[in-house]
C-alpha distance (Angstrom), angle and dihedral (degrees) to the residues before:
residue distance angle dihedral
M1 . . .
D2 3.82 . .
V3 3.79 113.9 .
P4 3.82 114.9 -172.5
F5 3.78 120.0 -146.5
L6 3.80 89.7 -129.4
D7 3.81 131.6 -4.6
L8 3.80 109.5 -154.3
K9 3.79 92.9 167.9
A10 3.80 91.6 58.2
Q11 3.79 89.1 50.3
Y12 3.81 91.6 50.9
L13 3.81 92.8 48.7
S14 3.81 90.1 52.6
I15 3.83 90.8 60.9
K16 3.81 99.7 22.4
D17 3.81 98.4 128.1
E18 3.81 93.2 50.2
V19 3.79 93.6 46.7
D20 3.80 94.2 45.8
E21 3.80 90.9 50.6
A22 3.81 91.5 49.9
V23 3.80 92.4 49.1
Q24 3.80 91.4 49.8
A25 3.80 90.0 51.0
V26 3.80 90.3 56.2
L27 3.79 92.3 46.9
H28 3.80 92.1 50.3
S29 3.81 93.4 47.5
C30 3.83 95.0 41.1
A31 3.83 89.2 -142.3
F32 3.77 91.4 147.1
T33 3.82 103.0 153.6
G34 3.77 121.1 41.5
G35 3.80 111.3 -39.3
P36 3.81 132.5 118.3
F37 3.81 98.3 -31.8
V38 3.78 92.1 55.6
E39 3.80 91.5 43.4
E40 3.80 91.9 52.2
F41 3.77 90.5 51.2
E42 3.81 92.5 47.4
K43 3.79 91.6 53.3
A44 3.81 93.8 47.7
F45 3.80 94.8 44.5
A46 3.82 92.0 50.5
E47 3.81 91.9 48.6
M48 3.79 92.6 48.8
H49 3.82 90.1 53.9
R50 3.82 93.9 41.5
A51 3.79 92.3 -118.2
V52 3.80 127.3 135.2
H53 3.81 99.9 -136.1
C54 3.80 136.3 30.6
V55 3.81 121.6 -173.4
A56 3.81 111.7 -167.7
V57 3.80 119.5 -147.9
N58 3.79 136.4 172.3
S59 3.83 101.3 -95.8
G60 3.78 143.4 3.5
T61 3.80 89.9 -109.2
A62 3.80 89.4 53.9
A63 3.81 88.9 51.1
L64 3.81 91.5 55.2
H65 3.81 93.9 43.3
A66 3.80 92.2 48.7
A67 3.80 91.9 47.9
F68 3.81 92.3 51.8
M69 3.79 93.3 45.4
V70 3.80 96.9 50.3
H71 3.81 88.8 49.3
G72 3.81 87.6 58.4
I73 3.79 95.4 -114.0
G74 3.79 111.4 158.9
P75 3.82 147.1 121.1
G76 3.79 112.4 -6.3
D77 3.80 93.3 26.9
E78 3.79 128.3 109.4
V79 3.79 125.0 -150.1
I80 3.80 122.6 -162.4
V81 3.81 112.8 -132.3
P82 3.82 135.3 163.8
A83 3.79 119.6 -93.6
N84 3.81 86.9 -141.9
T85 3.80 107.2 63.5
F86 3.79 141.4 89.6
F87 3.80 112.3 -68.0
A88 3.82 93.4 -111.8
T89 3.81 90.8 75.9
P90 3.82 97.0 65.7
E91 3.81 91.5 27.2
A92 3.81 91.4 65.0
V93 3.81 88.9 51.8
S94 3.80 89.5 53.4
L95 3.81 91.8 48.1
C96 3.81 87.0 64.1
G97 3.80 92.1 51.9
A98 3.81 91.4 -109.7
I99 3.81 126.3 125.1
P100 3.82 122.5 -112.0
V101 3.80 112.7 -134.9
F102 3.79 110.5 -157.9
V103 3.79 126.9 -140.1
D104 3.79 124.7 -168.0
C105 3.79 122.9 -110.3
S106 3.77 131.1 -115.5
P107 3.82 111.5 -104.6
G108 3.80 89.7 -139.1
D109 3.78 101.6 60.7
F110 3.85 103.6 3.0
N111 3.83 91.6 -122.8
M112 3.80 124.7 123.9
D113 3.82 111.3 -62.4
T114 3.80 102.0 -119.3
S115 3.80 92.3 -159.3
R116 3.81 89.5 65.3
I117 3.81 98.8 48.8
E118 3.79 101.3 82.3
S119 3.79 93.5 56.2
A120 3.82 88.2 56.9
V121 3.82 93.6 56.3
T122 3.80 116.3 105.7
E123 3.79 134.8 168.2
R124 3.81 87.3 -89.6
T125 3.81 96.4 54.2
A126 3.80 111.5 119.5
A127 3.80 104.9 168.5
I128 3.79 148.7 2.2
V129 3.80 120.9 -134.9
P130 3.80 112.9 -158.0
V131 3.80 111.5 -166.3
H132 3.80 117.1 -151.4
L133 3.78 90.1 -145.1
Y134 3.81 121.3 -155.3
G135 3.83 88.9 -5.7
Q136 3.83 96.8 -58.9
P137 3.83 113.9 123.2
A138 3.78 116.9 -122.3
D139 3.82 122.4 -123.3
M140 3.77 94.9 -80.7
N141 3.81 98.7 172.6
G142 3.78 91.6 58.0
I143 3.79 92.3 44.1
L144 3.80 93.9 47.7
D145 3.81 91.1 49.3
I146 3.81 91.8 53.9
A147 3.81 91.0 45.1
A148 3.80 91.6 51.9
K149 3.80 91.7 48.2
Y150 3.81 92.5 54.6
R151 3.83 98.2 28.9
L152 3.78 94.2 -116.5
K153 3.78 129.9 158.5
V154 3.81 117.0 -114.0
I155 3.80 113.3 -147.1
E156 3.79 111.9 -179.9
D157 3.79 119.8 -144.5
C158 3.81 100.7 -146.3
A159 3.81 96.2 165.1
Q160 3.81 91.0 127.1
A161 3.79 99.9 29.4
H162 3.81 112.2 74.4
L163 3.83 108.0 163.3
A164 3.81 92.8 1.3
E165 3.80 115.0 146.4
Y166 3.79 135.2 -151.6
Q167 3.81 114.4 -157.4
G168 3.79 90.9 -22.9
K169 3.81 95.2 -47.5
S170 3.79 124.8 108.7
V171 3.78 116.9 -113.5
G172 3.78 116.1 -118.5
A173 3.79 101.5 60.0
L174 3.80 100.3 45.8
G175 3.79 90.8 95.4
H176 3.79 128.7 30.3
C177 3.80 90.2 -66.5
G178 3.80 141.8 -21.3
C179 3.80 128.4 -133.6
F180 3.81 123.0 -146.2
S181 3.78 134.0 -169.3
F182 3.80 125.5 -147.6
Y183 3.78 96.1 -169.3
P184 3.84 106.4 155.8
G185 3.80 95.3 -102.2
K186 3.81 95.0 52.6
N187 3.83 122.7 105.2
L188 3.80 85.1 -100.7
G189 3.77 105.5 30.1
A190 3.79 133.0 179.6
Y191 3.78 124.4 -140.5
G192 3.77 89.2 -108.3
E193 3.81 122.8 -8.3
G194 3.78 133.0 -24.5
G195 3.78 144.6 147.7
A196 3.79 143.7 173.8
V197 3.80 143.5 -159.9
L198 3.80 121.3 -139.1
T199 3.79 122.3 -158.6
N200 3.81 141.4 153.7
D201 3.82 91.1 -145.2
A202 3.81 112.1 98.9
H203 3.81 94.1 -163.4
L204 3.79 91.8 50.7
A205 3.81 91.0 48.5
G206 3.79 90.1 52.3
S207 3.79 91.9 50.9
L208 3.80 90.6 49.0
R209 3.81 91.3 51.9
Q210 3.78 89.7 52.1
F211 3.79 93.8 45.3
R212 3.82 93.2 53.2
D213 3.82 89.2 53.5
H214 3.83 103.2 50.1
G215 3.80 93.0 -82.0
M216 3.80 92.5 -66.4
A217 3.78 120.6 159.9
R218 3.82 88.0 -178.3
K219 3.76 131.4 -3.3
Y220 3.81 113.3 -54.5
H221 3.82 92.6 -3.8
H222 3.81 108.6 108.9
E223 3.80 117.2 -170.4
F224 3.81 94.5 -178.8
V225 3.80 140.2 -3.4
G226 3.77 108.8 -80.3
H227 3.77 135.0 157.1
N228 3.78 141.7 -110.1
Y229 3.79 98.9 -99.9
R230 3.81 99.6 138.7
M231 3.80 120.3 144.7
T232 3.81 115.9 -125.8
G233 3.77 122.2 -117.9
L234 3.81 91.6 -119.8
Q235 3.78 92.6 57.3
G236 3.80 92.0 45.2
A237 3.81 91.6 52.5
I238 3.82 94.1 45.7
L239 3.79 93.2 46.4
H240 3.80 90.8 49.4
V241 3.80 89.9 55.3
K242 3.79 92.8 47.3
L243 3.80 92.2 45.7
S244 3.80 90.5 68.1
H245 3.83 88.3 61.3
L246 3.79 97.6 42.1
E247 3.81 98.2 94.4
A248 3.81 92.6 50.9
W249 3.80 90.5 45.5
T250 3.81 90.0 50.0
Q251 3.78 91.9 51.9
R252 3.80 89.4 50.9
R253 3.82 91.3 51.3
R254 3.80 90.0 51.3
A255 3.80 90.8 48.9
A256 3.81 90.2 50.1
A257 3.82 89.5 50.6
A258 3.81 90.6 50.5
L259 3.81 90.3 53.0
Y260 3.80 91.3 49.1
R261 3.80 88.5 51.9
R262 3.78 94.4 49.4
L263 3.79 93.9 48.5
L264 3.81 95.0 45.0
E265 3.80 101.0 36.5
H266 3.82 93.4 103.6
C267 3.81 95.2 43.6
V268 3.79 96.4 105.2
S269 3.81 94.5 -171.8
V270 3.81 91.5 63.6
Q271 3.80 126.0 72.8
L272 3.80 110.3 -151.8
P273 3.82 123.3 -145.6
R274 3.77 115.7 -89.6
D275 3.79 116.0 -110.3
K276 3.80 105.8 -160.8
P277 3.83 113.0 -145.5
D278 3.81 94.4 -136.6
C279 3.81 93.2 52.8
R280 3.78 139.5 64.6
H281 3.79 107.0 -129.8
V282 3.82 108.8 -158.8
Y283 3.82 96.2 -166.8
H284 3.75 103.3 -133.3
L285 3.78 80.0 167.3
F286 3.80 133.1 14.4
V287 3.79 101.9 -143.1
I288 3.79 122.0 -173.2
R289 3.77 127.0 -174.4
T290 3.80 129.3 -138.1
A291 3.79 137.1 153.4
A292 3.82 87.2 -131.5
R293 3.82 92.8 57.7
D294 3.81 100.0 133.5
D295 3.79 95.0 44.6
L296 3.80 91.5 45.9
A297 3.82 91.5 49.9
A298 3.81 90.8 50.9
Y299 3.80 91.4 48.0
L300 3.81 92.9 49.5
K301 3.80 90.3 48.8
S302 3.80 89.5 53.9
K303 3.80 87.8 54.0
G304 3.81 94.2 50.5
V305 3.81 97.9 -99.6
A306 3.82 116.8 132.8
T307 3.80 117.7 -147.3
G308 3.81 136.6 176.0
L309 3.82 140.7 -146.5
H310 3.81 115.8 -130.9
Y311 3.00 95.7 -159.6
P312 3.83 128.1 -8.9
V313 3.84 97.0 174.1
P314 3.83 121.2 41.0
C315 3.79 114.6 -128.9
H316 3.82 95.2 -113.2
L317 3.82 90.3 59.4
Q318 3.81 95.6 49.6
P319 3.84 113.3 115.3
A320 3.81 89.3 -123.7
Y321 3.81 88.1 69.3
D322 3.79 98.5 44.9
F323 3.81 87.3 115.4
L324 3.81 89.2 68.9
H325 3.83 88.3 62.5
H326 3.79 96.7 -136.5
Q327 3.78 118.1 163.9
A328 3.78 136.2 -159.5
G329 3.78 107.2 -79.7
D330 3.80 96.4 37.5
F331 3.82 92.3 104.6
P332 3.80 104.8 19.8
A333 3.81 99.1 174.9
A334 3.81 92.5 55.0
E335 3.80 91.2 44.2
Q336 3.79 93.6 50.8
A337 3.80 91.3 46.5
A338 3.81 89.8 52.6
C339 3.81 88.7 59.0
E340 3.80 96.5 44.7
I341 3.81 111.4 33.3
L342 3.80 122.4 102.2
S343 3.80 126.5 -179.2
L344 3.80 114.4 -141.1
P345 3.82 123.9 -154.5
M346 3.80 109.9 -71.1
S347 3.79 132.6 170.0
E348 3.77 140.0 114.0
Q349 3.82 87.4 -98.9
L350 3.82 93.0 60.1
K351 3.80 111.8 115.2
D352 3.79 126.5 -140.6
D353 3.80 92.6 -119.6
E354 3.81 89.4 53.7
I355 3.80 91.0 51.9
T356 3.79 89.9 47.5
Y357 3.79 90.6 51.9
V358 3.82 92.8 48.8
C359 3.81 90.8 51.1
E360 3.81 91.8 46.4
M361 3.80 89.3 54.0
I362 3.82 91.8 48.5
R363 3.80 91.9 50.2
S364 3.81 89.2 45.5
F365 3.80 91.0 53.6
F366 3.79 93.2 52.8
């Protein structure tokens, strides 16, 4: 049996008529950049996450960069980020001229280890960026307490956490703002690139809208230097269609994760992802951990099962950050995870018999 890691074509075919109709509406209206289709999506996305404002942009990286810039983060500032995350998190800090300060992850859920944050705070620290990695919310109470103590901004990286919840509250507006990605493979994916920032702060939302449009308050009147981070009308229309399916898709992902857990619970060589009882994990990825990761991945590939590595090199060991002079051993939990984590197939299109086959192959390997 061949089991794809993700089947975007199957997802499209399941909603083809709705998507095609939405695309035709954009083509007929010629509202190609911003406009009513983006505004409709912004309103719906904010409501679904129980936030007041949504500012749509053209990528998750743009969302992070815009959020840092409108908070005044720049040269001389430090921003605390996880060592275990996608490169865009620290990259957006660097785009502002600030310095990312890495913190190790917790071996249990791979998110930032809250107990290690305070020792990373200096007089130059401006913000903390919790990443809700793989769809599992970070320890927001601990992070918010530290931020309040040192008067730091909290900018959530929610790129993998659409509809995730922390103690009954939606991620994205727990801190000062939350940044989302709509890269095609995300739980809510565009047909190209897309992103958004959620916030409950009206002034911040206004600044974000200006920043994404060259700093314009009105046409050809630029109050500050911004960027061209506008979302296109096509992506807004497509995302609005897909948003109506997101809750059902999320429930299916959680059901798939539960089946994985049941079928692998007695496989002692595999550590399953933690599902914290006070959170809603939305399983952007189902990431297992094993010391035999590379051999298992090769075996599964030989049996037709596609897997992924998220992520094989921690951010502090990337060549782009050689200037920070980190060495192997600086963040041991993130480094060990990078050698042992393996992402199994996960999507709302994944069938129970496919999950069963994947688990049979894993048990067969061990």
